[in-house]
Each structure stands twice: as C-alpha cells, then as structure tokens.
PyMOL Python script that loads the backbone (N, CA, C, O; Angstrom):
from pymol import cmd

cmd.read_pdbstr("""\
ATOM      1  N   MET A   1      -1.968 282.914 182.475  1.00  0.00           N
ATOM      2  CA  MET A   1      -3.172 283.493 181.902  1.00  0.00           C
ATOM      3  C   MET A   1      -3.051 285.011 181.929  1.00  0.00           C
ATOM      4  O   MET A   1      -2.554 285.581 182.901  1.00  0.00           O
ATOM      5  N   ASN A   2      -3.490 285.644 180.898  1.00  0.00           N
ATOM      6  CA  ASN A   2      -3.490 287.099 180.793  1.00  0.00           C
ATOM      7  C   ASN A   2      -4.416 287.696 181.842  1.00  0.00           C
ATOM      8  O   ASN A   2      -5.504 287.172 182.079  1.00  0.00           O
ATOM      9  N   SER A   3      -3.996 288.787 182.471  1.00  0.00           N
ATOM     10  CA  SER A   3      -4.824 289.410 183.512  1.00  0.00           C
ATOM     11  C   SER A   3      -6.122 289.987 182.962  1.00  0.00           C
ATOM     12  O   SER A   3      -7.043 290.261 183.732  1.00  0.00           O
ATOM     13  N   ASP A   4      -6.216 290.180 181.640  1.00  0.00           N
ATOM     14  CA  ASP A   4      -7.451 290.669 181.033  1.00  0.00           C
ATOM     15  C   ASP A   4      -8.517 289.580 180.956  1.00  0.00           C
ATOM     16  O   ASP A   4      -9.703 289.877 180.808  1.00  0.00           O
ATOM     17  N   MET A   5      -8.099 288.338 181.054  1.00  0.00           N
ATOM     18  CA  MET A   5      -9.030 287.228 180.931  1.00  0.00           C
ATOM     19  C   MET A   5      -9.694 286.954 182.274  1.00  0.00           C
ATOM     20  O   MET A   5      -9.031 286.946 183.311  1.00  0.00           O
ATOM     21  N   ILE A   6     -10.972 286.735 182.251  1.00  0.00           N
ATOM     22  CA  ILE A   6     -11.721 286.468 183.470  1.00  0.00           C
ATOM     23  C   ILE A   6     -11.613 284.995 183.853  1.00  0.00           C
ATOM     24  O   ILE A   6     -11.528 284.680 185.040  1.00  0.00           O
ATOM     25  N   GLY A   7     -11.613 284.101 182.895  1.00  0.00           N
ATOM     26  CA  GLY A   7     -11.462 282.694 183.184  1.00  0.00           C
ATOM     27  C   GLY A   7     -12.733 281.884 183.083  1.00  0.00           C
ATOM     28  O   GLY A   7     -12.680 280.686 182.805  1.00  0.00           O
ATOM     29  N   LYS A   8     -13.870 282.506 183.302  1.00  0.00           N
ATOM     30  CA  LYS A   8     -15.138 281.804 183.124  1.00  0.00           C
ATOM     31  C   LYS A   8     -16.166 282.796 182.599  1.00  0.00           C
ATOM     32  O   LYS A   8     -16.120 283.979 182.937  1.00  0.00           O
ATOM     33  N   PRO A   9     -17.094 282.320 181.772  1.00  0.00           N
ATOM     34  CA  PRO A   9     -18.098 283.226 181.209  1.00  0.00           C
ATOM     35  C   PRO A   9     -18.959 283.849 182.296  1.00  0.00           C
ATOM     36  O   PRO A   9     -19.242 283.224 183.319  1.00  0.00           O
ATOM     37  N   SER A  10     -19.368 285.076 182.063  1.00  0.00           N
ATOM     38  CA  SER A  10     -20.262 285.733 183.009  1.00  0.00           C
ATOM     39  C   SER A  10     -21.688 285.252 182.775  1.00  0.00           C
ATOM     40  O   SER A  10     -22.034 284.805 181.681  1.00  0.00           O
ATOM     41  N   VAL A  11     -22.490 285.348 183.789  1.00  0.00           N
ATOM     42  CA  VAL A  11     -23.903 284.994 183.686  1.00  0.00           C
ATOM     43  C   VAL A  11     -24.700 286.276 183.797  1.00  0.00           C
ATOM     44  O   VAL A  11     -24.602 286.993 184.792  1.00  0.00           O
ATOM     45  N   ILE A  12     -25.479 286.561 182.788  1.00  0.00           N
ATOM     46  CA  ILE A  12     -26.275 287.779 182.780  1.00  0.00           C
ATOM     47  C   ILE A  12     -27.683 287.414 183.231  1.00  0.00           C
ATOM     48  O   ILE A  12     -28.375 286.639 182.571  1.00  0.00           O
ATOM     49  N   THR A  13     -28.094 287.970 184.344  1.00  0.00           N
ATOM     50  CA  THR A  13     -29.434 287.704 184.870  1.00  0.00           C
ATOM     51  C   THR A  13     -30.143 289.025 185.099  1.00  0.00           C
ATOM     52  O   THR A  13     -30.143 289.555 186.210  1.00  0.00           O
ATOM     53  N   ASN A  14     -30.735 289.542 184.064  1.00  0.00           N
ATOM     54  CA  ASN A  14     -31.396 290.846 184.167  1.00  0.00           C
ATOM     55  C   ASN A  14     -32.872 290.751 183.803  1.00  0.00           C
ATOM     56  O   ASN A  14     -33.403 291.651 183.153  1.00  0.00           O
ATOM     57  N   ASN A  15     -33.523 289.708 184.200  1.00  0.00           N
ATOM     58  CA  ASN A  15     -34.933 289.415 183.930  1.00  0.00           C
ATOM     59  C   ASN A  15     -35.239 289.462 182.438  1.00  0.00           C
ATOM     60  O   ASN A  15     -34.497 288.871 181.654  1.00  0.00           O
ATOM     61  N   ASP A  16     -36.291 290.133 182.021  1.00  0.00           N
ATOM     62  CA  ASP A  16     -36.728 290.101 180.625  1.00  0.00           C
ATOM     63  C   ASP A  16     -36.304 291.319 179.818  1.00  0.00           C
ATOM     64  O   ASP A  16     -36.815 291.521 178.717  1.00  0.00           O
ATOM     65  N   LYS A  17     -35.408 292.120 180.315  1.00  0.00           N
ATOM     66  CA  LYS A  17     -35.055 293.364 179.637  1.00  0.00           C
ATOM     67  C   LYS A  17     -34.167 293.174 178.421  1.00  0.00           C
ATOM     68  O   LYS A  17     -34.195 294.012 177.520  1.00  0.00           O
ATOM     69  N   GLY A  18     -33.397 292.131 178.359  1.00  0.00           N
ATOM     70  CA  GLY A  18     -32.448 291.967 177.285  1.00  0.00           C
ATOM     71  C   GLY A  18     -31.056 292.304 177.772  1.00  0.00           C
ATOM     72  O   GLY A  18     -30.682 291.938 178.886  1.00  0.00           O
ATOM     73  N   LEU A  19     -30.286 292.995 176.955  1.00  0.00           N
ATOM     74  CA  LEU A  19     -28.892 293.297 177.266  1.00  0.00           C
ATOM     75  C   LEU A  19     -28.652 294.792 177.139  1.00  0.00           C
ATOM     76  O   LEU A  19     -29.063 295.409 176.156  1.00  0.00           O
ATOM     77  N   GLU A  20     -27.993 295.374 178.123  1.00  0.00           N
ATOM     78  CA  GLU A  20     -27.651 296.795 178.083  1.00  0.00           C
ATOM     79  C   GLU A  20     -26.151 296.943 178.285  1.00  0.00           C
ATOM     80  O   GLU A  20     -25.599 296.482 179.285  1.00  0.00           O
ATOM     81  N   ILE A  21     -25.503 297.584 177.335  1.00  0.00           N
ATOM     82  CA  ILE A  21     -24.072 297.872 177.389  1.00  0.00           C
ATOM     83  C   ILE A  21     -23.940 299.367 177.626  1.00  0.00           C
ATOM     84  O   ILE A  21     -24.480 300.166 176.862  1.00  0.00           O
ATOM     85  N   LYS A  22     -23.227 299.752 178.675  1.00  0.00           N
ATOM     86  CA  LYS A  22     -23.089 301.171 179.016  1.00  0.00           C
ATOM     87  C   LYS A  22     -21.624 301.580 179.054  1.00  0.00           C
ATOM     88  O   LYS A  22     -20.880 301.193 179.955  1.00  0.00           O
ATOM     89  N   ARG A  23     -21.230 302.351 178.083  1.00  0.00           N
ATOM     90  CA  ARG A  23     -19.936 303.035 178.047  1.00  0.00           C
ATOM     91  C   ARG A  23     -18.744 302.119 178.326  1.00  0.00           C
ATOM     92  O   ARG A  23     -17.871 302.466 179.121  1.00  0.00           O
ATOM     93  N   ILE A  24     -18.700 300.938 177.670  1.00  0.00           N
ATOM     94  CA  ILE A  24     -17.550 300.066 177.878  1.00  0.00           C
ATOM     95  C   ILE A  24     -16.368 300.555 177.051  1.00  0.00           C
ATOM     96  O   ILE A  24     -16.524 301.001 175.914  1.00  0.00           O
ATOM     97  N   SER A  25     -15.206 300.462 177.639  1.00  0.00           N
ATOM     98  CA  SER A  25     -13.949 300.812 176.990  1.00  0.00           C
ATOM     99  C   SER A  25     -12.939 299.717 177.287  1.00  0.00           C
ATOM    100  O   SER A  25     -12.973 299.097 178.350  1.00  0.00           O
ATOM    101  N   LYS A  26     -12.038 299.484 176.337  1.00  0.00           N
ATOM    102  CA  LYS A  26     -10.982 298.496 176.531  1.00  0.00           C
ATOM    103  C   LYS A  26      -9.733 298.965 175.806  1.00  0.00           C
ATOM    104  O   LYS A  26      -9.795 299.420 174.664  1.00  0.00           O
ATOM    105  N   SER A  27      -8.606 298.849 176.481  1.00  0.00           N
ATOM    106  CA  SER A  27      -7.303 299.184 175.907  1.00  0.00           C
ATOM    107  C   SER A  27      -6.372 298.003 176.104  1.00  0.00           C
ATOM    108  O   SER A  27      -6.497 297.257 177.075  1.00  0.00           O
ATOM    109  N   TYR A  28      -5.440 297.837 175.182  1.00  0.00           N
ATOM    110  CA  TYR A  28      -4.365 296.863 175.302  1.00  0.00           C
ATOM    111  C   TYR A  28      -3.052 297.621 175.186  1.00  0.00           C
ATOM    112  O   TYR A  28      -2.829 298.326 174.201  1.00  0.00           O
ATOM    113  N   ASN A  29      -2.185 297.485 176.173  1.00  0.00           N
ATOM    114  CA  ASN A  29      -0.891 298.186 176.183  1.00  0.00           C
ATOM    115  C   ASN A  29      -1.055 299.681 175.937  1.00  0.00           C
ATOM    116  O   ASN A  29      -0.337 300.267 175.127  1.00  0.00           O
ATOM    117  N   ASN A  30      -1.993 300.288 176.634  1.00  0.00           N
ATOM    118  CA  ASN A  30      -2.298 301.723 176.526  1.00  0.00           C
ATOM    119  C   ASN A  30      -2.798 302.139 175.149  1.00  0.00           C
ATOM    120  O   ASN A  30      -2.815 303.329 174.835  1.00  0.00           O
ATOM    121  N   ARG A  31      -3.205 301.179 174.325  1.00  0.00           N
ATOM    122  CA  ARG A  31      -3.772 301.484 173.007  1.00  0.00           C
ATOM    123  C   ARG A  31      -5.279 301.237 173.065  1.00  0.00           C
ATOM    124  O   ARG A  31      -5.707 300.092 173.214  1.00  0.00           O
ATOM    125  N   PRO A  32      -6.093 302.296 172.950  1.00  0.00           N
ATOM    126  CA  PRO A  32      -7.551 302.115 172.997  1.00  0.00           C
ATOM    127  C   PRO A  32      -8.047 301.274 171.821  1.00  0.00           C
ATOM    128  O   PRO A  32      -7.693 301.527 170.670  1.00  0.00           O
ATOM    129  N   VAL A  33      -8.859 300.288 172.124  1.00  0.00           N
ATOM    130  CA  VAL A  33      -9.448 299.439 171.092  1.00  0.00           C
ATOM    131  C   VAL A  33     -10.942 299.716 170.982  1.00  0.00           C
ATOM    132  O   VAL A  33     -11.490 299.777 169.881  1.00  0.00           O
ATOM    133  N   VAL A  34     -11.598 299.883 172.127  1.00  0.00           N
ATOM    134  CA  VAL A  34     -13.025 300.195 172.197  1.00  0.00           C
ATOM    135  C   VAL A  34     -13.169 301.389 173.125  1.00  0.00           C
ATOM    136  O   VAL A  34     -12.637 301.384 174.235  1.00  0.00           O
ATOM    137  N   ARG A  35     -13.886 302.414 172.676  1.00  0.00           N
ATOM    138  CA  ARG A  35     -14.041 303.636 173.471  1.00  0.00           C
ATOM    139  C   ARG A  35     -15.506 303.945 173.737  1.00  0.00           C
ATOM    140  O   ARG A  35     -16.253 304.289 172.821  1.00  0.00           O
ATOM    141  N   GLU A  36     -15.910 303.821 174.989  1.00  0.00           N
ATOM    142  CA  GLU A  36     -17.231 304.216 175.473  1.00  0.00           C
ATOM    143  C   GLU A  36     -18.381 303.772 174.560  1.00  0.00           C
ATOM    144  O   GLU A  36     -19.188 304.590 174.119  1.00  0.00           O
ATOM    145  N   VAL A  37     -18.440 302.484 174.290  1.00  0.00           N
ATOM    146  CA  VAL A  37     -19.496 301.908 173.455  1.00  0.00           C
ATOM    147  C   VAL A  37     -20.730 301.642 174.317  1.00  0.00           C
ATOM    148  O   VAL A  37     -20.630 301.064 175.399  1.00  0.00           O
ATOM    149  N   SER A  38     -21.883 302.068 173.829  1.00  0.00           N
ATOM    150  CA  SER A  38     -23.155 301.840 174.523  1.00  0.00           C
ATOM    151  C   SER A  38     -24.209 301.391 173.519  1.00  0.00           C
ATOM    152  O   SER A  38     -24.289 301.925 172.412  1.00  0.00           O
ATOM    153  N   PHE A  39     -25.018 300.407 173.907  1.00  0.00           N
ATOM    154  CA  PHE A  39     -26.167 300.002 173.107  1.00  0.00           C
ATOM    155  C   PHE A  39     -27.048 299.074 173.927  1.00  0.00           C
ATOM    156  O   PHE A  39     -26.632 298.562 174.966  1.00  0.00           O
ATOM    157  N   ASN A  40     -28.266 298.864 173.452  1.00  0.00           N
ATOM    158  CA  ASN A  40     -29.229 297.954 174.078  1.00  0.00           C
ATOM    159  C   ASN A  40     -29.665 296.918 173.056  1.00  0.00           C
ATOM    160  O   ASN A  40     -29.805 297.219 171.870  1.00  0.00           O
ATOM    161  N   ILE A  41     -29.878 295.696 173.525  1.00  0.00           N
ATOM    162  CA  ILE A  41     -30.456 294.640 172.704  1.00  0.00           C
ATOM    163  C   ILE A  41     -31.657 294.113 173.476  1.00  0.00           C
ATOM    164  O   ILE A  41     -31.513 293.612 174.592  1.00  0.00           O
ATOM    165  N   ASN A  42     -32.827 294.224 172.888  1.00  0.00           N
ATOM    166  CA  ASN A  42     -34.045 293.752 173.540  1.00  0.00           C
ATOM    167  C   ASN A  42     -34.125 292.235 173.495  1.00  0.00           C
ATOM    168  O   ASN A  42     -33.582 291.606 172.587  1.00  0.00           O
ATOM    169  N   LYS A  43     -34.796 291.653 174.466  1.00  0.00           N
ATOM    170  CA  LYS A  43     -34.966 290.209 174.520  1.00  0.00           C
ATOM    171  C   LYS A  43     -35.629 289.722 173.233  1.00  0.00           C
ATOM    172  O   LYS A  43     -36.632 290.284 172.794  1.00  0.00           O
ATOM    173  N   GLY A  44     -35.066 288.679 172.636  1.00  0.00           N
ATOM    174  CA  GLY A  44     -35.601 288.106 171.417  1.00  0.00           C
ATOM    175  C   GLY A  44     -35.115 288.772 170.142  1.00  0.00           C
ATOM    176  O   GLY A  44     -35.414 288.295 169.048  1.00  0.00           O
ATOM    177  N   GLU A  45     -34.382 289.849 170.259  1.00  0.00           N
ATOM    178  CA  GLU A  45     -33.888 290.595 169.111  1.00  0.00           C
ATOM    179  C   GLU A  45     -32.611 289.951 168.574  1.00  0.00           C
ATOM    180  O   GLU A  45     -31.765 289.511 169.352  1.00  0.00           O
ATOM    181  N   ALA A  46     -32.469 289.894 167.258  1.00  0.00           N
ATOM    182  CA  ALA A  46     -31.245 289.423 166.619  1.00  0.00           C
ATOM    183  C   ALA A  46     -30.519 290.636 166.054  1.00  0.00           C
ATOM    184  O   ALA A  46     -31.117 291.456 165.358  1.00  0.00           O
ATOM    185  N   VAL A  47     -29.230 290.749 166.355  1.00  0.00           N
ATOM    186  CA  VAL A  47     -28.456 291.899 165.895  1.00  0.00           C
ATOM    187  C   VAL A  47     -27.145 291.431 165.277  1.00  0.00           C
ATOM    188  O   VAL A  47     -26.695 290.311 165.516  1.00  0.00           O
ATOM    189  N   GLY A  48     -26.550 292.295 164.490  1.00  0.00           N
ATOM    190  CA  GLY A  48     -25.233 292.057 163.927  1.00  0.00           C
ATOM    191  C   GLY A  48     -24.316 293.200 164.297  1.00  0.00           C
ATOM    192  O   GLY A  48     -24.762 294.333 164.480  1.00  0.00           O
ATOM    193  N   LEU A  49     -23.046 292.906 164.406  1.00  0.00           N
ATOM    194  CA  LEU A  49     -22.047 293.920 164.721  1.00  0.00           C
ATOM    195  C   LEU A  49     -21.101 294.001 163.535  1.00  0.00           C
ATOM    196  O   LEU A  49     -20.337 293.072 163.275  1.00  0.00           O
ATOM    197  N   LEU A  50     -21.156 295.114 162.819  1.00  0.00           N
ATOM    198  CA  LEU A  50     -20.386 295.279 161.595  1.00  0.00           C
ATOM    199  C   LEU A  50     -19.313 296.337 161.767  1.00  0.00           C
ATOM    200  O   LEU A  50     -19.489 297.298 162.516  1.00  0.00           O
ATOM    201  N   GLY A  51     -18.199 296.153 161.069  1.00  0.00           N
ATOM    202  CA  GLY A  51     -17.136 297.143 161.091  1.00  0.00           C
ATOM    203  C   GLY A  51     -15.904 296.581 160.409  1.00  0.00           C
ATOM    204  O   GLY A  51     -15.814 295.376 160.177  1.00  0.00           O
ATOM    205  N   PRO A  52     -14.959 297.446 160.086  1.00  0.00           N
ATOM    206  CA  PRO A  52     -13.739 296.993 159.418  1.00  0.00           C
ATOM    207  C   PRO A  52     -12.849 296.174 160.358  1.00  0.00           C
ATOM    208  O   PRO A  52     -13.043 296.169 161.574  1.00  0.00           O
ATOM    209  N   ASN A  53     -11.877 295.487 159.771  1.00  0.00           N
ATOM    210  CA  ASN A  53     -10.907 294.736 160.569  1.00  0.00           C
ATOM    211  C   ASN A  53     -10.257 295.653 161.593  1.00  0.00           C
ATOM    212  O   ASN A  53      -9.900 296.790 161.284  1.00  0.00           O
ATOM    213  N   GLY A  54     -10.105 295.152 162.810  1.00  0.00           N
ATOM    214  CA  GLY A  54      -9.427 295.912 163.850  1.00  0.00           C
ATOM    215  C   GLY A  54     -10.260 296.980 164.519  1.00  0.00           C
ATOM    216  O   GLY A  54      -9.720 297.815 165.244  1.00  0.00           O
ATOM    217  N   SER A  55     -11.573 296.975 164.295  1.00  0.00           N
ATOM    218  CA  SER A  55     -12.410 298.039 164.857  1.00  0.00           C
ATOM    219  C   SER A  55     -12.951 297.728 166.250  1.00  0.00           C
ATOM    220  O   SER A  55     -13.617 298.572 166.849  1.00  0.00           O
ATOM    221  N   GLY A  56     -12.677 296.524 166.782  1.00  0.00           N
ATOM    222  CA  GLY A  56     -13.094 296.198 168.136  1.00  0.00           C
ATOM    223  C   GLY A  56     -14.297 295.282 168.259  1.00  0.00           C
ATOM    224  O   GLY A  56     -14.803 295.083 169.363  1.00  0.00           O
ATOM    225  N   LYS A  57     -14.767 294.720 167.158  1.00  0.00           N
ATOM    226  CA  LYS A  57     -15.953 293.849 167.204  1.00  0.00           C
ATOM    227  C   LYS A  57     -15.738 292.643 168.114  1.00  0.00           C
ATOM    228  O   LYS A  57     -16.577 292.351 168.966  1.00  0.00           O
ATOM    229  N   THR A  58     -14.636 291.952 167.941  1.00  0.00           N
ATOM    230  CA  THR A  58     -14.353 290.774 168.757  1.00  0.00           C
ATOM    231  C   THR A  58     -14.156 291.157 170.210  1.00  0.00           C
ATOM    232  O   THR A  58     -14.607 290.438 171.102  1.00  0.00           O
ATOM    233  N   THR A  59     -13.501 292.261 170.464  1.00  0.00           N
ATOM    234  CA  THR A  59     -13.312 292.730 171.839  1.00  0.00           C
ATOM    235  C   THR A  59     -14.656 293.010 172.498  1.00  0.00           C
ATOM    236  O   THR A  59     -14.859 292.648 173.657  1.00  0.00           O
ATOM    237  N   ILE A  60     -15.566 293.641 171.787  1.00  0.00           N
ATOM    238  CA  ILE A  60     -16.903 293.896 172.332  1.00  0.00           C
ATOM    239  C   ILE A  60     -17.603 292.573 172.626  1.00  0.00           C
ATOM    240  O   ILE A  60     -18.180 292.405 173.700  1.00  0.00           O
ATOM    241  N   PHE A  61     -17.557 291.642 171.692  1.00  0.00           N
ATOM    242  CA  PHE A  61     -18.198 290.338 171.891  1.00  0.00           C
ATOM    243  C   PHE A  61     -17.605 289.605 173.092  1.00  0.00           C
ATOM    244  O   PHE A  61     -18.346 289.103 173.936  1.00  0.00           O
ATOM    245  N   TYR A  62     -16.286 289.539 173.174  1.00  0.00           N
ATOM    246  CA  TYR A  62     -15.635 288.855 174.300  1.00  0.00           C
ATOM    247  C   TYR A  62     -15.960 289.518 175.631  1.00  0.00           C
ATOM    248  O   TYR A  62     -16.046 288.843 176.657  1.00  0.00           O
ATOM    249  N   THR A  63     -16.140 290.818 175.622  1.00  0.00           N
ATOM    250  CA  THR A  63     -16.518 291.527 176.844  1.00  0.00           C
ATOM    251  C   THR A  63     -17.945 291.153 177.246  1.00  0.00           C
ATOM    252  O   THR A  63     -18.215 290.914 178.423  1.00  0.00           O
ATOM    253  N   ILE A  64     -18.849 291.104 176.283  1.00  0.00           N
ATOM    254  CA  ILE A  64     -20.242 290.757 176.573  1.00  0.00           C
ATOM    255  C   ILE A  64     -20.350 289.351 177.157  1.00  0.00           C
ATOM    256  O   ILE A  64     -21.086 289.139 178.120  1.00  0.00           O
ATOM    257  N   ILE A  65     -19.626 288.393 176.588  1.00  0.00           N
ATOM    258  CA  ILE A  65     -19.754 287.013 177.069  1.00  0.00           C
ATOM    259  C   ILE A  65     -18.859 286.727 178.267  1.00  0.00           C
ATOM    260  O   ILE A  65     -18.880 285.619 178.802  1.00  0.00           O
ATOM    261  N   GLY A  66     -18.078 287.706 178.692  1.00  0.00           N
ATOM    262  CA  GLY A  66     -17.309 287.570 179.918  1.00  0.00           C
ATOM    263  C   GLY A  66     -15.927 286.975 179.786  1.00  0.00           C
ATOM    264  O   GLY A  66     -15.339 286.575 180.791  1.00  0.00           O
ATOM    265  N   LEU A  67     -15.383 286.900 178.575  1.00  0.00           N
ATOM    266  CA  LEU A  67     -14.035 286.367 178.413  1.00  0.00           C
ATOM    267  C   LEU A  67     -12.952 287.386 178.737  1.00  0.00           C
ATOM    268  O   LEU A  67     -11.841 287.012 179.111  1.00  0.00           O
ATOM    269  N   ILE A  68     -13.265 288.663 178.597  1.00  0.00           N
ATOM    270  CA  ILE A  68     -12.328 289.711 179.008  1.00  0.00           C
ATOM    271  C   ILE A  68     -13.076 290.761 179.817  1.00  0.00           C
ATOM    272  O   ILE A  68     -14.294 290.896 179.703  1.00  0.00           O
ATOM    273  N   LYS A  69     -12.344 291.495 180.626  1.00  0.00           N
ATOM    274  CA  LYS A  69     -12.927 292.555 181.446  1.00  0.00           C
ATOM    275  C   LYS A  69     -12.749 293.892 180.737  1.00  0.00           C
ATOM    276  O   LYS A  69     -11.661 294.180 180.240  1.00  0.00           O
ATOM    277  N   PRO A  70     -13.790 294.711 180.681  1.00  0.00           N
ATOM    278  CA  PRO A  70     -13.609 296.064 180.145  1.00  0.00           C
ATOM    279  C   PRO A  70     -12.830 296.904 181.154  1.00  0.00           C
ATOM    280  O   PRO A  70     -12.881 296.639 182.355  1.00  0.00           O
ATOM    281  N   ASN A  71     -12.110 297.918 180.666  1.00  0.00           N
ATOM    282  CA  ASN A  71     -11.432 298.846 181.572  1.00  0.00           C
ATOM    283  C   ASN A  71     -12.442 299.730 182.286  1.00  0.00           C
ATOM    284  O   ASN A  71     -12.271 300.059 183.459  1.00  0.00           O
ATOM    285  N   THR A  72     -13.495 300.112 181.571  1.00  0.00           N
ATOM    286  CA  THR A  72     -14.561 300.923 182.155  1.00  0.00           C
ATOM    287  C   THR A  72     -15.890 300.463 181.578  1.00  0.00           C
ATOM    288  O   THR A  72     -15.931 299.763 180.566  1.00  0.00           O
ATOM    289  N   GLY A  73     -16.961 300.856 182.221  1.00  0.00           N
ATOM    290  CA  GLY A  73     -18.297 300.577 181.721  1.00  0.00           C
ATOM    291  C   GLY A  73     -18.968 299.418 182.429  1.00  0.00           C
ATOM    292  O   GLY A  73     -18.387 298.776 183.304  1.00  0.00           O
ATOM    293  N   SER A  74     -20.207 299.166 182.029  1.00  0.00           N
ATOM    294  CA  SER A  74     -21.035 298.146 182.672  1.00  0.00           C
ATOM    295  C   SER A  74     -21.823 297.359 181.641  1.00  0.00           C
ATOM    296  O   SER A  74     -22.137 297.854 180.558  1.00  0.00           O
ATOM    297  N   ILE A  75     -22.136 296.122 182.003  1.00  0.00           N
ATOM    298  CA  ILE A  75     -22.980 295.262 181.180  1.00  0.00           C
ATOM    299  C   ILE A  75     -24.101 294.751 182.069  1.00  0.00           C
ATOM    300  O   ILE A  75     -23.853 294.145 183.112  1.00  0.00           O
ATOM    301  N   PHE A  76     -25.346 295.000 181.647  1.00  0.00           N
ATOM    302  CA  PHE A  76     -26.516 294.575 182.422  1.00  0.00           C
ATOM    303  C   PHE A  76     -27.369 293.643 181.594  1.00  0.00           C
ATOM    304  O   PHE A  76     -28.404 293.172 182.065  1.00  0.00           O
TER     305      PHE A  76
END
""", "prot")
cmd.dss("prot")
cmd.show_as("cartoon", "prot")
cmd.util.cbc("prot")
cmd.orient("prot")
C-alpha cells in the first residue's frame, strides 16, 4: 500500500458547523498538486469543485474523505 494512503475513511465530527478545509497541500514525488487550499462548506450546503484536468480536484476530494493524507493543513 502506498504510504500516502490512510487505509480507512476519516470520520468528521465537528457538530453542526459543516466542513472547514485549512491550507491543505499535497505533493507527489516532490511535485506540488494542491497548494494551500482553504474553504468552508456549511452544513446542508451543496457545492461543486470545478477545474481543468490535473488541477487537483480528485486529490482534494480524496483528502477530505480520508483516502490520502495531506502534506500540510487541517480538515475540521
């Protein structure tokens, strides 16, 4: 298994606030894929993540659901 993989989904328990992403970054083989991304999603809110191929959308999603670990940053 790749060391970037956590192995089990994370459980987010932050009461009724929703989701807060603070300055997450991820690199593969010293190549930055996501750099200091921050945003908030309020409880009950539906959002979309748009961008060109290779812009880090899947990496951000996998980080949020706990399939990979960010190099830096926090998820609340």
